[in-house]
C-alpha positions in Angstrom: -48.7 118.8 39.2 -45.1 119.2 40.1 -45.8 119.4 43.9 -48.0 116.2 43.7 -45.2 114.4 41.8 -42.6 115.5 44.4 -44.8 114.2 47.3 -45.5 110.9 45.5 -41.8 110.5 44.7 -40.8 111.0 48.4 -43.5 108.5 49.5 -42.0 106.0 47.0 -38.5 106.4 48.3 -39.7 106.0 51.9 -41.5 102.8 51.0 -38.4 101.5 49.2 -36.2 102.3 52.2 -38.5 100.6 54.6 -38.7 97.5 52.4 -34.9 97.4 52.2 -34.4 97.8 55.9 -37.1 95.2 56.7 -35.7 92.0 58.2 -36.4 88.8 56.5 -38.9 86.4 58.1 -37.4 83.3 56.3 -35.4 80.9 58.5 -31.7 81.0 58.2 -30.1 78.4 56.1 -27.3 76.2 57.3 -25.1 76.9 54.4 -22.5 79.7 55.0 -22.8 82.9 53.0 -26.1 81.9 51.3 -28.4 84.0 53.5 -26.3 87.2 53.2 -26.2 86.9 49.4 -30.0 86.5 49.2 -30.5 89.5 51.5 -28.1 91.6 49.4 -29.9 90.6 46.2 -33.3 91.5 47.7 -32.1 94.9 48.7 -30.7 95.5 45.2 -33.9 94.4 43.5 -36.0 96.6 45.8 -33.9 99.6 45.0 -34.1 98.9 41.2 -37.9 98.4 41.5 -38.3 101.7 43.3 -36.2 103.6 40.8 -38.0 102.0 37.8 -41.4 103.0 39.2 -40.2 106.5 39.9 -38.9 106.8 36.3 -42.2 105.6 35.0 -44.2 108.0 37.1 -41.9 110.9 36.0 -42.5 110.0 32.3 -46.3 109.9 32.9 -46.3 113.2 34.8 -44.3 114.9 32.0 -46.6 113.5 29.3 -49.6 114.6 31.2 -48.2 118.1 31.8 -47.4 118.5 28.1 -50.9 117.4 27.2 -52.4 119.8 29.7 -50.3 122.8 28.4 -51.2 122.1 24.7 -52.4 125.1 22.7 -55.1 123.2 20.9 -58.2 121.1 21.6 -57.6 117.4 22.2 -59.3 115.3 19.5 -62.2 113.1 20.6 -61.8 109.4 20.4 -63.6 107.8 17.5 -64.7 104.1 17.4 -62.7 102.8 14.4 -63.5 99.3 13.1 -59.8 98.5 12.6 -58.7 99.3 16.1 -59.3 95.8 17.5 -56.5 93.3 18.0 -57.8 91.0 15.3 -59.8 93.6 13.2 -58.8 94.3 9.6 -59.1 97.5 7.6 -62.3 98.0 5.7 -61.2 97.6 2.1 -64.3 99.4 0.8 -63.5 102.4 3.0 -59.9 102.3 1.8 -61.1 102.4 -1.8 -63.5 105.4 -1.1 -60.6 107.1 0.8 -58.4 106.8 -2.2 -61.2 108.5 -4.3 -61.3 111.3 -1.7 -57.5 111.7 -1.8 -57.5 111.7 -5.6 -60.3 114.3 -6.0 -59.7 116.5 -3.0 -56.3 116.1 -1.3 -54.0 115.4 -4.2 -54.2 119.0 -5.5 -51.9 120.0 -2.5 -50.6 117.0 -0.7 -48.3 114.2 -2.0 -48.0 110.5 -1.3 -44.4 110.1 -2.4 -43.8 106.8 -0.6 -46.7 105.0 -2.1 -46.8 103.3 -5.5 -49.7 102.2 -7.6 -48.7 98.6 -7.2 -49.5 98.9 -3.5 -53.2 99.3 -4.4 -53.3 95.9 -6.0 -55.1 93.3 -3.8 -56.0 96.0 -1.2 -58.7 98.2 -2.8 -58.2 97.5 -6.5 -57.6 94.8 -9.0 -54.4 94.8 -11.1 -56.4 96.1 -14.1 -57.9 98.9 -12.1 -54.5 99.9 -10.6 -53.0 99.9 -14.1 -55.7 102.2 -15.4 -55.1 104.6 -12.5 -51.3 104.6 -13.2 -51.8 105.2 -16.9 -53.9 108.2 -16.2 -50.7 110.1 -15.1 -47.7 111.2 -17.2 -44.2 110.5 -16.0 -41.0 112.2 -17.2 -38.5 109.4 -17.9 -35.2 108.9 -19.6 -32.7 109.5 -21.0 -33.4 107.3 -24.1 -30.9 106.0 -26.6 -30.5 109.5 -28.0 -29.9 111.0 -24.5 -33.2 112.9 -24.3 -35.9 112.8 -21.7 -39.4 111.9 -22.7 -42.8 111.6 -21.2 -44.7 108.3 -20.9 -47.8 106.9 -19.3 -47.5 105.7 -15.7 -46.9 102.1 -14.7 -47.6 100.1 -11.6 -44.1 100.7 -10.3 -44.4 104.5 -10.4 -45.1 106.4 -7.2 -48.0 108.8 -6.8 -47.1 112.1 -8.4 -46.4 115.2 -6.4 -48.6 118.3 -7.1 -45.5 120.6 -7.0 -42.1 120.4 -8.6 -40.3 121.3 -5.4 -40.8 122.7 -1.9 -40.4 126.3 -3.0 -43.1 126.0 -5.6 -45.4 124.4 -2.9 -44.8 127.3 -0.5 -45.3 129.9 -3.2 -48.7 128.4 -4.1 -49.8 128.2 -0.5 -48.8 131.6 1.0 -45.6 130.3 2.4 -47.0 127.2 4.0 -45.7 123.8 2.9 -48.4 121.0 2.6 -46.9 117.9 4.3 -46.7 114.6 2.6 -49.5 112.3 3.7 -47.8 108.9 3.4 -47.2 108.6 7.2 -49.3 111.4 8.5 -51.4 109.2 10.7 -48.4 107.6 12.4 -46.6 111.0 12.6 -49.3 112.9 14.4 -50.3 112.3 18.0 -53.8 110.9 18.1 -53.5 109.2 14.7 -56.8 108.9 12.9 -58.7 110.8 15.6 -56.5 113.9 15.1 -56.9 113.8 11.3 -60.7 113.3 11.5 -61.1 116.1 14.0 -58.9 118.4 12.0 -60.9 117.8 8.8 -64.3 118.3 10.5 -63.3 120.9 13.1 -63.4 124.2 11.2 -65.5 126.9 12.8 -65.6 130.6 13.3 -62.8 132.1 15.5 -63.8 133.2 19.0 -64.1 136.9 19.9 -60.7 138.6 20.1 -58.9 135.9 18.0 -57.1 137.7 15.1 -56.4 135.8 11.9 -54.1 136.8 9.1 -55.1 136.8 5.5 -55.1 133.3 4.1 -55.4 131.5 7.4 -58.4 129.7 8.8 -59.4 128.9 12.4 -59.3 125.3 13.5 -59.2 124.5 17.3 -57.5 121.2 16.7 -54.5 122.7 15.0 -51.6 124.0 17.1 -52.1 127.7 17.5 -55.6 127.6 16.0 -54.6 129.2 12.7 -54.1 126.9 9.7 -53.3 127.6 6.1 -55.5 124.8 4.7 -59.1 125.8 4.2 -62.1 123.6 4.8 -61.9 121.0 2.0 -64.2 118.3 3.4 -67.9 119.1 3.1 -71.1 117.4 2.1 -71.2 116.1 -1.5 -67.7 117.3 -2.4 -67.1 113.8 -3.9 -69.4 111.1 -5.2 -69.0 107.5 -4.3 -69.5 104.5 -6.5 -71.9 102.9 -4.0 -75.2 104.8 -3.9 -76.0 103.4 -0.5 -73.0 105.3 1.1 -73.9 108.9 1.8 -71.3 111.5 0.8 -71.5 113.4 4.0 -68.6 115.3 5.5 -68.2 112.8 8.3 -68.3 109.9 5.9 -65.7 111.5 3.6 -63.4 112.4 6.5 -63.8 108.9 7.9 -62.9 107.2 4.6 -59.9 109.3 3.9 -58.6 108.7 7.5 -58.9 104.9 6.9 -57.0 105.3 3.6 -54.3 107.3 5.3 -54.1 104.7 8.1 -53.4 102.1 5.4 -50.7 104.2 3.8 -49.0 104.7 7.1 -49.0 101.0 7.9 -49.7 98.9 4.8 -48.6 95.7 6.6 -51.1 96.0 9.4 -53.4 93.2 8.3 -50.4 90.9 7.5 -49.1 91.5 11.0 -52.4 90.5 12.5 -52.6 87.3 10.4 -49.0 86.5 11.5 -50.1 87.1 15.1 -52.9 84.5 14.7 -50.5 82.0 13.1 -47.8 82.5 15.8 -50.4 82.1 18.6 -51.8 78.8 17.2 -48.3 77.4 16.6 -47.1 78.5 20.0 -50.1 76.9 21.7 -49.3 73.6 20.0 -45.6 73.8 20.8 -46.2 74.7 24.4 -48.6 71.8 24.7 -46.1 69.4 23.3 -43.4 70.8 25.6 -45.6 70.4 28.6 -46.3 66.8 27.7 -42.6 66.0 27.3 -41.8 67.7 30.6 -44.7 66.3 32.5 -44.6 62.7 31.3 -41.4 61.9 29.6 -39.3 63.3 32.4 -41.5 62.1 35.2 -39.2 59.2 36.1 -36.2 61.6 36.4 -38.1 64.2 38.3 -39.7 61.8 40.8 -36.8 59.5 41.6 -35.1 59.7 45.0 -31.6 58.8 46.0 -30.9 57.7 49.6 -27.6 56.9 51.3 -28.0 54.4 54.2 -24.7 52.9 55.5 -26.4 49.8 56.9 -28.0 49.0 53.5 -24.7 49.6 51.8 -22.9 47.2 54.1 -25.6 44.6 53.6 -25.3 45.0 49.8 -21.5 44.6 50.0 -21.9 41.5 52.1 -24.5 40.0 49.7 -22.2 40.8 46.7 -19.2 39.2 48.4 -21.3 36.0 49.2 -22.6 35.9 45.7 -19.1 36.2 44.3 -17.8 33.5 46.7 -20.7 31.2 45.7 -19.9 31.8 42.0 -16.2 30.9 42.6 -17.2 27.7 44.6 -19.5 26.6 41.8 -16.8 27.2 39.2 -14.3 25.1 41.3 -16.8 22.3 41.6 -17.4 22.3 37.9 -13.7 22.2 37.2 -13.2 19.3 39.6 -16.1 17.4 38.0 -14.5 17.8 34.6 -11.1 16.6 35.9 -12.7 13.4 37.4 -14.4 12.6 34.1 -11.2 12.9 32.2 -9.4 10.6 34.7 -12.1 8.0 34.2 -11.7 8.1 30.5 -8.0 7.6 30.7 
């Protein structure tokens, strides 16, 4: 890979050098200094283009080399319904994913950046979200007497953490700390594909692969040894819709969609904004083109000529017109004087 990149880099530099040294085929302009400035700008732009292309290829080569040297299996690409440019998240899948999180994942993982109010209008009504919040107990206070107390949850409360602190979480999981799942899809390379493959990719270790006690083999996890056991299996949860089978793939798919929503809750709003901006921009661009094309047509199509003969003829005609106007004025004055004399 490195040798190929070096050879490609040398070819790019040779191509840039040849383009810079190439003479221009455009005719020379009669204005002094203009041609040399254009040639210098062309050389500078060519050099910048070559360096930019080389930097892009370097980044791509490094990224490919890192992927090739990874110590885990690359997750397969899944066809998600929300991956389209104008596709929205499946709200029913988000609701089922929340059920999977509550019944399976919440025993170890937290969602500390999500509140129950975020569920309203997405996968639950306000009454349903209130009922979910009231099912937890929150330590609040101090009250007027300076004491802390426990109360039912409210919509403004965040999802509770299964452990009091990180040390308690590590103690309960053999030294491993379960990560927070609020932004897990955005934080892991591969996104939903990685989480789906991780949940459904447990298998027996190959021959010669040694696992410590409390670890499980998963080829999609870095190193192959993971502290989380296989928690997604057939019929581990029951869905409200009887037409949706509670298979391992369906459960993993729904929880991945739910975690995609927790990572980017504003995804659907951004896509709606994109549609609005596109429609408004199309209208404004059409109006701008009309103004430029028709309203300014007289200014863009006019031509100014300087012809000495026509200028002299115009001056002569203006002089004769002024002379005729003075003569007519003098005649009118003489006529008025004659009339006054007759009256006297």
